[in-house]
N, CA, C and O atoms as CSV, one atom per row, in Angstrom:
chain,resi,resn,atom,element,x,y,z
A,1,GLN,N,N,60.067,129.612,98.070
A,1,GLN,CA,C,59.128,130.294,97.331
A,1,GLN,C,C,57.792,129.632,96.612
A,1,GLN,O,O,57.925,128.566,96.011
A,2,VAL,N,N,56.334,130.367,96.694
A,2,VAL,CA,C,55.248,128.923,96.639
A,2,VAL,C,C,54.946,128.898,95.525
A,2,VAL,O,O,54.194,129.871,95.576
A,3,HIS,N,N,54.917,128.701,94.883
A,3,HIS,CA,C,54.530,128.438,93.214
A,3,HIS,C,C,52.820,127.444,93.300
A,3,HIS,O,O,52.673,126.241,93.516
A,4,LEU,N,N,51.673,128.589,93.018
A,4,LEU,CA,C,50.733,128.138,92.844
A,4,LEU,C,C,50.064,128.783,91.203
A,4,LEU,O,O,50.064,129.915,90.718
A,5,GLU,N,N,49.426,127.159,90.594
A,5,GLU,CA,C,48.277,126.860,89.121
A,5,GLU,C,C,47.411,127.169,89.894
A,5,GLU,O,O,47.624,127.199,91.106
A,6,GLU,N,N,45.956,127.538,89.223
A,6,GLU,CA,C,45.572,127.427,89.031
A,6,GLU,C,C,44.531,126.636,88.679
A,6,GLU,O,O,45.225,125.991,87.893
A,7,SER,N,N,42.830,125.820,88.517
A,7,SER,CA,C,42.171,125.053,87.237
A,7,SER,C,C,41.656,124.824,87.211
A,7,SER,O,O,41.608,124.038,88.157
A,8,GLY,N,N,40.204,124.793,86.377
A,8,GLY,CA,C,39.198,124.943,86.243
A,8,GLY,C,C,38.049,125.779,85.798
A,8,GLY,O,O,36.834,125.641,85.945
A,9,GLY,N,N,38.683,126.566,85.288
A,9,GLY,CA,C,38.159,128.423,84.026
A,9,GLY,C,C,37.669,127.204,83.323
A,9,GLY,O,O,37.670,126.035,83.707
A,10,GLY,N,N,37.198,127.802,82.065
A,10,GLY,CA,C,36.825,127.460,81.471
A,10,GLY,C,C,34.753,128.889,80.812
A,10,GLY,O,O,34.385,130.025,81.110
A,11,LEU,N,N,34.239,127.871,80.003
A,11,LEU,CA,C,32.919,128.467,79.549
A,11,LEU,C,C,31.461,127.675,79.740
A,11,LEU,O,O,30.827,126.640,79.534
A,12,VAL,N,N,31.456,129.125,80.348
A,12,VAL,CA,C,29.664,128.680,81.632
A,12,VAL,C,C,28.466,129.768,80.840
A,12,VAL,O,O,28.629,130.905,80.399
A,13,GLN,N,N,27.185,128.858,80.876
A,13,GLN,CA,C,26.548,129.511,80.282
A,13,GLN,C,C,26.221,130.622,81.058
A,13,GLN,O,O,27.195,130.739,81.802
A,14,PRO,N,N,25.190,131.775,81.407
A,14,PRO,CA,C,24.337,132.535,83.147
A,14,PRO,C,C,23.853,131.602,83.779
A,14,PRO,O,O,22.889,130.969,83.346
A,15,GLY,N,N,24.323,131.393,84.706
A,15,GLY,CA,C,23.209,130.985,85.942
A,15,GLY,C,C,24.066,129.587,86.040
A,15,GLY,O,O,23.714,128.798,86.916
A,16,GLY,N,N,25.085,129.263,85.259
A,16,GLY,CA,C,25.349,128.186,85.197
A,16,GLY,C,C,26.631,128.376,86.382
A,16,GLY,O,O,26.507,129.218,87.271
A,17,SER,N,N,28.158,127.287,86.259
A,17,SER,CA,C,28.424,126.993,88.048
A,17,SER,C,C,30.237,126.667,87.337
A,17,SER,O,O,30.406,126.383,86.151
A,18,LEU,N,N,31.798,126.833,88.695
A,18,LEU,CA,C,32.475,127.299,88.183
A,18,LEU,C,C,32.860,126.244,88.888
A,18,LEU,O,O,31.931,125.453,89.049
A,19,ARG,N,N,34.569,125.688,89.713
A,19,ARG,CA,C,35.363,125.562,90.394
A,19,ARG,C,C,36.763,125.741,89.810
A,19,ARG,O,O,37.514,125.604,88.844
A,20,LEU,N,N,36.542,126.257,91.433
A,20,LEU,CA,C,37.877,126.486,90.730
A,20,LEU,C,C,38.901,126.230,92.024
A,20,LEU,O,O,38.819,126.481,93.227
A,21,SER,N,N,40.024,125.530,91.075
A,21,SER,CA,C,40.893,125.323,92.303
A,21,SER,C,C,42.329,125.591,92.353
A,21,SER,O,O,42.609,125.847,91.181
A,22,CYS,N,N,43.328,125.671,93.005
A,22,CYS,CA,C,44.321,126.634,93.332
A,22,CYS,C,C,45.761,125.186,93.949
A,22,CYS,O,O,46.112,125.475,95.092
A,23,ALA,N,N,46.251,124.330,93.599
A,23,ALA,CA,C,47.131,124.242,93.441
A,23,ALA,C,C,48.480,124.718,93.502
A,23,ALA,O,O,49.183,124.926,92.514
A,24,ALA,N,N,49.020,124.984,95.411
A,24,ALA,CA,C,50.329,124.873,95.821
A,24,ALA,C,C,51.216,124.341,95.716
A,24,ALA,O,O,51.053,123.163,95.397
A,25,SER,N,N,52.668,124.817,95.900
A,25,SER,CA,C,53.825,123.723,95.954
A,25,SER,C,C,54.539,123.252,97.078
A,25,SER,O,O,55.619,122.666,96.998
A,26,GLU,N,N,53.661,123.623,98.604
A,26,GLU,CA,C,53.829,123.459,99.886
A,26,GLU,C,C,52.704,123.714,100.497
A,26,GLU,O,O,51.792,124.485,100.198
A,27,ASN,N,N,52.837,123.044,101.324
A,27,ASN,CA,C,52.190,123.680,102.599
A,27,ASN,C,C,51.705,124.393,102.580
A,27,ASN,O,O,52.632,125.193,102.450
A,28,ILE,N,N,50.113,125.498,102.612
A,28,ILE,CA,C,49.510,126.609,102.593
A,28,ILE,C,C,49.278,126.745,104.284
A,28,ILE,O,O,49.530,127.840,104.788
A,29,PHE,N,N,48.923,125.924,104.928
A,29,PHE,CA,C,48.886,126.601,106.169
A,29,PHE,C,C,49.404,127.205,106.746
A,29,PHE,O,O,48.814,127.008,107.809
A,30,ARG,N,N,50.352,128.086,107.021
A,30,ARG,CA,C,51.812,129.250,107.069
A,30,ARG,C,C,50.854,130.956,106.413
A,30,ARG,O,O,51.568,131.959,106.400
A,31,TYR,N,N,49.208,131.152,105.890
A,31,TYR,CA,C,48.806,131.351,103.810
A,31,TYR,C,C,48.217,131.745,104.418
A,31,TYR,O,O,47.540,131.131,105.242
A,32,THR,N,N,48.253,133.296,104.196
A,32,THR,CA,C,45.946,133.796,104.293
A,32,THR,C,C,46.043,133.516,101.879
A,32,THR,O,O,46.674,134.053,100.968
A,33,MET,N,N,45.387,132.819,101.950
A,33,MET,CA,C,44.639,133.110,100.551
A,33,MET,C,C,43.924,133.648,100.400
A,33,MET,O,O,43.377,134.339,101.260
A,34,ALA,N,N,43.548,133.550,98.998
A,34,ALA,CA,C,42.812,135.093,98.426
A,34,ALA,C,C,42.342,134.144,96.956
A,34,ALA,O,O,42.699,132.989,96.724
A,35,TRP,N,N,41.078,135.374,95.719
A,35,TRP,CA,C,41.367,135.148,94.741
A,35,TRP,C,C,41.314,136.051,94.224
A,35,TRP,O,O,40.226,136.411,94.674
A,36,TYR,N,N,41.716,137.141,93.314
A,36,TYR,CA,C,41.183,137.700,93.217
A,36,TYR,C,C,40.200,137.299,91.536
A,36,TYR,O,O,39.739,136.198,91.240
A,37,ARG,N,N,40.116,138.728,90.602
A,37,ARG,CA,C,40.245,138.705,89.490
A,37,ARG,C,C,40.493,140.584,88.407
A,37,ARG,O,O,40.404,141.799,88.583
A,38,LEU,N,N,40.824,139.571,87.355
A,38,LEU,CA,C,40.535,141.511,86.229
A,38,LEU,C,C,39.686,141.038,85.234
A,38,LEU,O,O,39.477,139.859,84.947
A,39,ALA,N,N,39.305,141.838,84.828
A,39,ALA,CA,C,38.134,141.738,83.338
A,39,ALA,C,C,38.567,142.814,82.678
A,39,ALA,O,O,38.916,143.912,83.111
A,40,PRO,N,N,38.495,142.257,81.227
A,40,PRO,CA,C,38.877,143.726,80.697
A,40,PRO,C,C,38.554,144.888,80.326
A,40,PRO,O,O,37.489,145.120,79.754
A,41,GLY,N,N,39.388,145.728,80.587
A,41,GLY,CA,C,38.657,147.198,80.502
A,41,GLY,C,C,38.782,147.538,82.646
A,41,GLY,O,O,38.429,148.638,83.073
A,42,LYS,N,N,39.176,146.702,83.395
A,42,LYS,CA,C,38.135,147.337,84.523
A,42,LYS,C,C,40.766,146.878,85.166
A,42,LYS,O,O,41.876,146.491,84.801
A,43,GLU,N,N,39.638,147.583,86.576
A,43,GLU,CA,C,41.256,146.821,87.137
A,43,GLU,C,C,41.144,145.404,88.395
A,43,GLU,O,O,40.111,144.922,88.860
A,44,ARG,N,N,42.137,145.131,88.599
A,44,ARG,CA,C,42.499,143.589,89.234
A,44,ARG,C,C,41.452,144.343,90.907
A,44,ARG,O,O,41.581,145.163,91.816
A,45,GLU,N,N,40.635,143.488,90.449
A,45,GLU,CA,C,39.247,143.538,91.787
A,45,GLU,C,C,39.532,141.828,93.137
A,45,GLU,O,O,39.759,140.666,92.801
A,46,LEU,N,N,39.416,142.286,94.290
A,46,LEU,CA,C,39.128,141.124,95.004
A,46,LEU,C,C,38.260,140.238,95.225
A,46,LEU,O,O,37.260,140.919,95.002
A,47,VAL,N,N,37.914,139.345,95.465
A,47,VAL,CA,C,36.874,137.982,94.977
A,47,VAL,C,C,36.494,137.270,96.566
A,47,VAL,O,O,35.441,136.740,96.920
A,48,ALA,N,N,37.524,137.441,97.191
A,48,ALA,CA,C,37.436,136.388,98.543
A,48,ALA,C,C,38.903,136.137,99.064
A,48,ALA,O,O,39.881,136.021,98.325
A,49,THR,N,N,38.925,136.040,101.079
A,49,THR,CA,C,39.732,134.939,101.434
A,49,THR,C,C,39.642,134.776,102.044
A,49,THR,O,O,38.991,135.420,102.866
A,50,ILE,N,N,40.323,133.561,102.254
A,50,ILE,CA,C,40.297,133.039,103.572
A,50,ILE,C,C,41.940,132.524,104.396
A,50,ILE,O,O,43.012,132.009,104.080
A,51,THR,N,N,41.079,133.196,105.883
A,51,THR,CA,C,42.515,132.744,107.012
A,51,THR,C,C,43.060,131.388,107.382
A,51,THR,O,O,42.194,130.533,107.571
A,52,ASN,N,N,44.139,131.067,107.505
A,52,ASN,CA,C,44.449,129.552,108.060
A,52,ASN,C,C,44.022,129.247,108.534
A,52,ASN,O,O,44.523,128.122,108.536
A,53,ASP,N,N,42.729,129.171,109.648
A,53,ASP,CA,C,42.152,128.977,110.185
A,53,ASP,C,C,40.197,129.203,109.712
A,53,ASP,O,O,39.178,129.148,110.400
A,54,GLY,N,N,40.385,129.397,108.586
A,54,GLY,CA,C,39.064,129.250,107.937
A,54,GLY,C,C,38.788,130.370,107.645
A,54,GLY,O,O,38.792,130.629,106.441
A,55,ARG,N,N,38.394,131.615,108.755
A,55,ARG,CA,C,37.512,132.258,108.074
A,55,ARG,C,C,37.689,133.009,107.040
A,55,ARG,O,O,38.820,133.430,106.797
A,56,THR,N,N,36.548,133.342,106.180
A,56,THR,CA,C,36.087,133.970,105.290
A,56,THR,C,C,35.990,135.036,104.830
A,56,THR,O,O,35.222,135.645,105.575
A,57,TRP,N,N,36.418,135.904,103.740
A,57,TRP,CA,C,35.186,137.487,103.804
A,57,TRP,C,C,35.186,137.071,101.694
A,57,TRP,O,O,35.485,136.474,100.660
A,58,TYR,N,N,34.552,138.068,102.511
A,58,TYR,CA,C,33.858,138.047,100.810
A,58,TYR,C,C,33.049,139.584,99.652
A,58,TYR,O,O,31.992,140.215,99.653
A,59,LYS,N,N,33.744,139.578,99.203
A,59,LYS,CA,C,33.545,141.238,97.934
A,59,LYS,C,C,31.712,140.990,97.682
A,59,LYS,O,O,31.056,139.951,97.610
A,60,ASP,N,N,31.244,142.666,97.584
A,60,ASP,CA,C,29.422,142.000,98.320
A,60,ASP,C,C,29.267,141.378,96.828
A,60,ASP,O,O,28.198,141.084,96.293
A,61,PHE,N,N,30.664,141.230,96.229
A,61,PHE,CA,C,29.643,140.313,94.459
A,61,PHE,C,C,29.808,139.267,94.426
A,61,PHE,O,O,30.343,139.155,93.323
A,62,ALA,N,N,29.759,138.394,94.795
A,62,ALA,CA,C,30.867,137.335,95.570
A,62,ALA,C,C,29.440,136.838,97.063
A,62,ALA,O,O,28.752,135.847,97.309
A,63,LYS,N,N,29.581,137.812,97.498
A,63,LYS,CA,C,28.011,136.762,98.750
A,63,LYS,C,C,26.981,135.996,97.791
A,63,LYS,O,O,26.445,136.190,96.700
A,64,GLY,N,N,27.001,134.942,98.879
A,64,GLY,CA,C,25.583,134.907,98.497
A,64,GLY,C,C,25.700,133.278,96.850
A,64,GLY,O,O,24.917,132.488,96.321
A,65,ARG,N,N,27.043,133.613,96.751
A,65,ARG,CA,C,27.465,132.889,95.043
A,65,ARG,C,C,28.308,132.419,95.386
A,65,ARG,O,O,28.544,131.267,95.022
A,66,PHE,N,N,28.986,132.962,96.076
A,66,PHE,CA,C,30.396,132.450,95.469
A,66,PHE,C,C,31.197,131.546,97.540
A,66,PHE,O,O,30.792,131.873,98.655
A,67,THR,N,N,32.280,130.511,97.221
A,67,THR,CA,C,32.837,129.736,98.692
A,67,THR,C,C,33.953,129.626,98.558
A,67,THR,O,O,34.486,128.673,97.991
A,68,ILE,N,N,34.712,130.878,99.205
A,68,ILE,CA,C,36.440,129.930,99.218
A,68,ILE,C,C,36.040,129.169,99.893
A,68,ILE,O,O,34.993,129.137,100.539
A,69,SER,N,N,37.433,127.988,99.736
A,69,SER,CA,C,37.546,127.241,100.802
A,69,SER,C,C,38.941,126.773,100.790
A,69,SER,O,O,39.864,127.479,100.385
A,70,ARG,N,N,39.029,126.052,101.060
A,70,ARG,CA,C,40.930,125.511,101.700
A,70,ARG,C,C,41.069,124.435,102.265
A,70,ARG,O,O,40.514,124.277,103.353
A,71,ASP,N,N,42.195,122.922,101.430
A,71,ASP,CA,C,42.366,122.405,102.055
A,71,ASP,C,C,43.793,122.199,101.737
A,71,ASP,O,O,44.524,122.219,100.747
A,72,ASN,N,N,43.912,121.886,103.671
A,72,ASN,CA,C,45.219,122.663,103.786
A,72,ASN,C,C,46.269,121.798,103.708
A,72,ASN,O,O,47.422,122.151,103.460
A,73,ALA,N,N,45.607,119.706,104.084
A,73,ALA,CA,C,45.994,118.913,103.684
A,73,ALA,C,C,47.211,118.076,102.521
A,73,ALA,O,O,48.245,117.411,102.477
A,74,GLN,N,N,45.665,119.009,101.349
A,74,GLN,CA,C,45.944,119.107,100.377
A,74,GLN,C,C,47.150,120.404,99.178
A,74,GLN,O,O,47.727,120.230,98.105
A,75,ASN,N,N,47.049,121.402,99.972
A,75,ASN,CA,C,47.792,122.388,99.337
A,75,ASN,C,C,46.710,122.395,98.605
A,75,ASN,O,O,46.908,121.641,97.653
A,76,THR,N,N,45.564,122.905,98.555
A,76,THR,CA,C,45.072,123.309,97.629
A,76,THR,C,C,43.431,124.501,98.449
A,76,THR,O,O,42.723,124.459,99.455
A,77,LEU,N,N,43.585,125.453,97.124
A,77,LEU,CA,C,42.134,126.306,97.751
A,77,LEU,C,C,41.546,126.514,96.614
A,77,LEU,O,O,42.114,126.733,95.543
A,78,TYR,N,N,40.505,126.458,96.791
A,78,TYR,CA,C,38.755,126.534,95.914
A,78,TYR,C,C,38.855,127.850,95.745
A,78,TYR,O,O,39.738,128.654,96.042
A,79,LEU,N,N,37.182,128.015,94.904
A,79,LEU,CA,C,36.531,128.805,95.226
A,79,LEU,C,C,35.430,128.139,93.453
A,79,LEU,O,O,35.550,127.819,92.271
A,80,GLU,N,N,34.427,128.327,94.620
A,80,GLU,CA,C,34.053,127.494,94.228
A,80,GLU,C,C,32.415,128.334,93.761
A,80,GLU,O,O,31.649,128.413,94.721
A,81,MET,N,N,31.812,128.990,92.285
A,81,MET,CA,C,31.280,129.472,91.557
A,81,MET,C,C,29.428,129.202,90.778
A,81,MET,O,O,29.030,128.440,89.896
A,82,ASN,N,N,28.558,130.470,91.827
A,82,ASN,CA,C,27.167,129.319,91.738
A,82,ASN,C,C,26.167,130.431,91.216
A,82,ASN,O,O,25.993,131.390,91.969
A,83,THR,N,N,25.476,130.406,89.983
A,83,THR,CA,C,24.698,131.832,89.384
A,83,THR,C,C,25.597,132.571,88.580
A,83,THR,O,O,25.773,133.772,88.790
A,84,LEU,N,N,26.267,131.869,87.544
A,84,LEU,CA,C,27.439,133.206,86.937
A,84,LEU,C,C,26.976,134.182,86.413
A,84,LEU,O,O,27.635,134.264,85.377
A,85,LYS,N,N,26.559,134.668,86.419
A,85,LYS,CA,C,26.735,135.685,85.557
A,85,LYS,C,C,28.166,137.016,84.318
A,85,LYS,O,O,29.296,137.504,84.324
A,86,PRO,N,N,26.878,136.919,83.511
A,86,PRO,CA,C,28.612,137.548,81.905
A,86,PRO,C,C,29.650,137.964,82.508
A,86,PRO,O,O,30.829,137.744,82.233
A,87,GLU,N,N,28.875,139.026,83.959
A,87,GLU,CA,C,29.618,140.409,84.546
A,87,GLU,C,C,31.372,138.886,85.618
A,87,GLU,O,O,32.554,138.888,85.959
A,88,ASP,N,N,30.446,138.222,85.597
A,88,ASP,CA,C,31.862,137.412,86.870
A,88,ASP,C,C,33.229,136.948,85.155
A,88,ASP,O,O,34.344,136.485,85.397
A,89,THR,N,N,32.815,137.183,83.844
A,89,THR,CA,C,33.850,136.984,82.935
A,89,THR,C,C,35.323,138.148,83.515
A,89,THR,O,O,35.343,139.378,83.565
A,90,ALA,N,N,36.463,137.084,83.897
A,90,ALA,CA,C,37.535,137.128,83.869
A,90,ALA,C,C,38.443,136.336,83.983
A,90,ALA,O,O,38.279,135.116,84.009
A,91,VAL,N,N,39.561,136.933,84.068
A,91,VAL,CA,C,40.899,135.791,84.969
A,91,VAL,C,C,41.099,136.227,86.234
A,91,VAL,O,O,41.700,137.201,86.685
A,92,TYR,N,N,40.580,135.468,86.658
A,92,TYR,CA,C,40.511,134.539,87.879
A,92,TYR,C,C,41.972,133.857,88.463
A,92,TYR,O,O,42.340,132.709,88.215
A,93,TYR,N,N,42.866,135.065,89.478
A,93,TYR,CA,C,44.228,133.921,89.728
A,93,TYR,C,C,44.706,134.156,91.219
A,93,TYR,O,O,44.843,135.336,91.542
A,94,CYS,N,N,45.004,133.097,92.259
A,94,CYS,CA,C,45.715,132.284,93.209
A,94,CYS,C,C,46.116,133.554,93.826
A,94,CYS,O,O,46.411,134.564,93.186
A,95,HIS,N,N,46.111,133.452,95.048
A,95,HIS,CA,C,46.960,134.357,95.952
A,95,HIS,C,C,46.724,134.493,97.712
A,95,HIS,O,O,46.004,134.794,98.664
A,96,ALA,N,N,48.428,133.819,97.014
A,96,ALA,CA,C,48.836,134.025,98.681
A,96,ALA,C,C,50.103,134.551,99.578
A,96,ALA,O,O,51.174,134.610,98.974
A,97,GLU,N,N,50.090,134.979,101.093
A,97,GLU,CA,C,50.345,135.970,101.729
A,97,GLU,C,C,51.395,135.406,102.809
A,97,GLU,O,O,51.283,134.187,102.937
A,98,SER,N,N,51.504,135.470,102.897
A,98,SER,CA,C,53.342,134.705,103.962
A,98,SER,C,C,52.342,135.311,104.873
A,98,SER,O,O,51.816,136.388,104.590
A,99,LEU,N,N,51.947,134.398,106.392
A,99,LEU,CA,C,51.738,135.368,107.851
A,99,LEU,C,C,53.272,135.436,108.416
A,99,LEU,O,O,53.605,136.009,109.454
A,100,ALA,N,N,54.026,134.823,107.635
A,100,ALA,CA,C,55.339,135.182,108.778
A,100,ALA,C,C,56.072,136.885,108.062
A,100,ALA,O,O,56.104,138.087,108.324
A,101,THR,N,N,56.339,136.333,107.497
A,101,THR,CA,C,56.643,137.454,106.210
A,101,THR,C,C,56.274,138.442,105.911
A,101,THR,O,O,56.984,139.432,106.087
A,102,LEU,N,N,54.599,138.567,105.153
A,102,LEU,CA,C,54.085,139.380,104.348
A,102,LEU,C,C,54.465,139.732,103.075
A,102,LEU,O,O,54.270,140.850,102.599
A,103,VAL,N,N,55.477,138.003,101.998
A,103,VAL,CA,C,55.357,137.882,101.242
A,103,VAL,C,C,54.193,136.956,100.619
A,103,VAL,O,O,53.870,135.866,101.090
A,104,ASP,N,N,53.346,137.842,98.960
A,104,ASP,CA,C,52.272,137.416,98.713
A,104,ASP,C,C,52.976,136.319,97.265
A,104,ASP,O,O,54.051,135.930,97.720
A,105,PHE,N,N,52.906,136.058,96.645
A,105,PHE,CA,C,52.656,134.619,95.357
A,105,PHE,C,C,51.338,134.914,94.592
A,105,PHE,O,O,50.170,134.699,94.917
A,106,TRP,N,N,51.724,135.315,93.790
A,106,TRP,CA,C,50.578,134.522,92.545
A,106,TRP,C,C,50.450,133.565,91.685
A,106,TRP,O,O,51.518,133.024,91.399
A,107,GLY,N,N,49.518,133.155,91.162
A,107,GLY,CA,C,49.376,131.764,89.711
A,107,GLY,C,C,49.205,132.799,88.754
A,107,GLY,O,O,49.206,134.018,88.580
A,108,GLN,N,N,49.074,131.815,88.285
A,108,GLN,CA,C,49.037,131.970,86.053
A,108,GLN,C,C,47.708,132.719,86.018
A,108,GLN,O,O,47.194,133.233,85.024
A,109,GLY,N,N,47.452,132.707,86.696
A,109,GLY,CA,C,45.401,132.879,86.159
A,109,GLY,C,C,45.065,132.218,85.277
A,109,GLY,O,O,45.942,131.862,84.489
A,110,THR,N,N,43.696,131.795,85.055
A,110,THR,CA,C,42.607,130.137,84.738
A,110,THR,C,C,41.571,131.689,83.869
A,110,THR,O,O,41.117,132.352,84.802
A,111,GLN,N,N,41.313,132.084,83.020
A,111,GLN,CA,C,39.987,132.441,82.831
A,111,GLN,C,C,39.047,132.026,82.733
A,111,GLN,O,O,39.372,130.971,82.188
A,112,VAL,N,N,37.390,131.952,82.879
A,112,VAL,CA,C,36.062,131.607,83.280
A,112,VAL,C,C,35.813,133.326,81.961
A,112,VAL,O,O,36.300,134.446,81.810
A,113,THR,N,N,34.670,132.371,81.297
A,113,THR,CA,C,33.517,133.398,80.734
A,113,THR,C,C,32.526,132.954,80.718
A,113,THR,O,O,32.236,131.771,80.544
A,114,VAL,N,N,31.477,134.324,80.994
A,114,VAL,CA,C,30.455,133.570,80.886
A,114,VAL,C,C,29.178,133.908,80.229
A,114,VAL,O,O,28.259,134.687,80.483
A,115,SER,N,N,29.372,133.267,79.527
A,115,SER,CA,C,28.218,133.844,77.939
A,115,SER,C,C,27.770,132.673,77.449
A,115,SER,O,O,28.394,131.647,77.719
A,116,SER,N,N,26.153,132.611,76.324
A,116,SER,CA,C,25.495,132.408,75.741
A,116,SER,C,C,25.476,132.363,74.668
A,116,SER,O,O,24.439,132.056,74.081
């Protein structure tokens, strides 16, 4: 069982930046990693994914503003978010899916609030 712990959320003004981190309790090399978010009154949505060999995918709203990356040696996933908008306000969750078993794991989430 992988334990995931997000950090880096907070309050930021529109146009600002945040870098989220997700620390895993074990090596993440054999996991596809992703960031999801859950905004008030909305369904959870996928933000971005990154495979174990570094291939990335982004939801349209994240393209050009967000960057997902991973450091397998440090067992850490990142999400760099720039040009933040109020509509980016949400709880952001780290997700890991095992390549071998397809079992998935979630972090507890970190709140991102974009407001002036």
